C-alpha positions as CSV (number, residue, x, y, z in Angstrom):
1,M,-49.8,-191.4,-50.8
2,P,-46.3,-192.1,-53.5
3,R,-43.9,-189.1,-53.7
4,K,-43.3,-187.3,-56.9
5,R,-40.2,-187.8,-58.4
6,V,-38.3,-184.5,-58.6
7,K,-35.1,-185.7,-61.3
8,V,-36.2,-186.7,-64.4
9,R,-34.9,-189.5,-66.5
10,K,-35.4,-191.1,-70.0
11,G,-38.8,-191.6,-71.3
12,D,-40.5,-188.7,-68.8
13,R,-43.0,-187.0,-70.8
14,V,-42.2,-183.2,-69.3
15,R,-43.7,-179.7,-69.1
16,V,-40.8,-176.7,-69.7
17,H,-41.0,-173.2,-70.3
18,Y,-38.3,-171.8,-71.9
19,T,-36.7,-168.8,-73.7
20,C,-33.9,-168.9,-76.7
21,R,-32.0,-166.1,-77.8
22,L,-29.3,-165.5,-80.4
23,A,-25.8,-164.5,-79.8
24,D,-27.0,-160.8,-80.4
25,G,-29.3,-161.0,-77.5
26,S,-32.7,-161.3,-80.3
27,L,-35.7,-163.5,-78.9
28,A,-35.4,-166.7,-80.9
29,Y,-38.7,-168.2,-79.3
30,S,-40.6,-168.5,-75.7
31,S,-43.0,-170.1,-73.7
32,V,-42.9,-167.5,-71.3
33,G,-46.5,-165.9,-71.2
34,A,-47.8,-168.8,-73.1
35,D,-48.4,-172.6,-72.5
36,P,-45.5,-174.6,-71.4
37,I,-44.1,-177.1,-73.8
38,E,-44.4,-181.0,-73.2
39,F,-42.4,-183.5,-74.5
40,T,-41.0,-186.8,-73.8
41,L,-36.8,-187.2,-73.1
42,G,-35.7,-189.5,-75.5
43,K,-38.2,-189.3,-78.2
44,A,-36.8,-186.3,-80.2
45,D,-39.6,-184.5,-79.6
46,A,-37.5,-181.0,-79.2
47,I,-34.4,-180.3,-80.2
48,I,-31.4,-182.3,-78.9
49,G,-29.5,-179.6,-76.6
50,L,-32.8,-178.8,-74.7
51,E,-33.6,-182.4,-74.3
52,E,-30.0,-183.0,-72.9
53,A,-30.4,-179.8,-70.9
54,V,-33.3,-181.2,-69.2
55,A,-32.2,-184.8,-68.7
56,T,-29.8,-183.1,-66.1
57,M,-32.5,-181.1,-64.2
58,K,-34.9,-181.7,-61.2
59,V,-38.4,-180.2,-60.9
60,G,-38.2,-176.4,-59.7
61,E,-34.9,-175.9,-61.2
62,S,-33.9,-173.1,-64.1
63,K,-30.8,-172.9,-65.8
64,T,-29.3,-171.6,-68.8
65,V,-27.5,-173.5,-71.7
66,S,-25.5,-172.7,-74.8
67,I,-27.2,-174.5,-77.2
68,P,-24.7,-175.2,-80.7
69,P,-26.4,-175.6,-84.0
70,E,-25.3,-179.3,-84.4
71,K,-27.7,-179.6,-81.1
72,A,-30.8,-177.1,-82.2
73,Y,-31.8,-177.1,-85.8
74,G,-28.0,-178.2,-87.6
75,Q,-25.7,-176.1,-89.7
76,R,-27.2,-174.3,-92.8
77,R,-26.8,-176.4,-95.9
78,E,-26.1,-173.8,-99.4
79,E,-27.6,-176.5,-101.4
80,W,-30.9,-176.8,-99.5
81,A,-31.5,-173.1,-101.2
82,L,-33.2,-173.6,-104.5
83,S,-33.8,-171.3,-107.5
84,V,-37.1,-172.4,-109.0
85,P,-38.1,-170.5,-112.5
86,R,-41.3,-168.6,-112.1
87,D,-42.9,-170.9,-114.3
88,K,-42.3,-173.5,-112.4
89,M,-44.0,-172.3,-109.4
90,P,-48.1,-172.9,-109.0
91,E,-50.5,-171.0,-111.0
92,G,-51.7,-167.8,-109.5
93,F,-48.6,-168.2,-107.1
94,I,-47.4,-164.9,-105.7
95,P,-44.0,-164.5,-104.3
96,I,-43.0,-162.4,-101.5
97,E,-39.6,-162.5,-99.9
98,G,-39.5,-163.7,-96.5
99,L,-42.7,-165.6,-96.9
100,R,-42.4,-169.1,-95.0
101,F,-45.2,-172.0,-96.6
102,E,-45.2,-175.5,-96.9
103,L,-44.4,-177.4,-100.0
104,E,-46.2,-181.1,-100.7
105,R,-44.1,-183.6,-101.7
106,E,-44.5,-187.3,-102.9
107,G,-45.7,-189.6,-100.5
108,G,-47.9,-187.6,-98.7
109,H,-44.9,-185.3,-96.9
110,S,-44.4,-181.5,-97.1
111,S,-41.2,-179.7,-96.9
112,A,-41.1,-175.9,-95.3
113,A,-39.3,-173.1,-97.5
114,T,-38.9,-169.7,-97.2
115,I,-38.8,-167.5,-100.3
116,T,-35.3,-165.3,-99.7
117,H,-34.6,-164.1,-103.7
118,I,-37.4,-163.0,-105.8
119,S,-35.9,-162.3,-109.9
120,E,-37.7,-162.0,-113.0
121,S,-36.9,-165.1,-114.0
122,S,-37.0,-167.4,-110.5
123,V,-37.7,-167.6,-107.1
124,T,-35.2,-168.6,-104.6
125,L,-37.3,-171.2,-101.9
126,D,-34.6,-171.7,-98.7
127,F,-35.2,-175.2,-96.9
128,N,-33.3,-174.8,-94.0
129,H,-34.7,-174.1,-90.6
130,P,-34.6,-170.3,-89.9
131,L,-32.3,-171.1,-87.2
132,A,-30.1,-173.5,-89.0
133,G,-26.3,-172.4,-88.2
134,R,-27.5,-170.4,-85.1
135,E,-26.4,-171.2,-81.6
136,L,-29.5,-170.5,-79.0
137,T,-29.2,-169.8,-75.6
138,C,-32.0,-170.8,-73.7
139,E,-33.1,-170.4,-70.2
140,I,-35.3,-173.1,-68.9
141,S,-37.5,-174.2,-66.3
142,L,-38.5,-177.6,-65.3
143,L,-42.0,-177.5,-64.4
144,E,-42.7,-180.7,-63.7
145,I,-42.5,-184.4,-64.4
146,V,-46.2,-185.3,-66.1
147,G,-45.7,-189.0,-66.8
């Protein structure tokens, strides 16, 4: 019976548990208590910083890494926050501050936006990822190489 590899390499599909926190210690997201995530190294299935960390790990290993915004969800871009006149919003749409939703674009693509401000005449839609500009500290456990 062939021995299973323990060191990962580009192109491997891996299964990982992770917990990522913000600088203040608050939880950003975690797979612990749920299904682990699976992704293929080198396919950009996960944030760059997570892929880079896992690429140096062995099965069964755990480590904690700091991931800067450039290797997570990018820097925040103020120009991606747009003020839209209320009369340009879909009929019947009730804006709620903090609501995150998908907008369909031309060509069948969609973009996620968060309502960050509401006034009498406009609604501000922020197309930045909610974690853009934030450094993450992630505890990562490489569970297995699945393929």
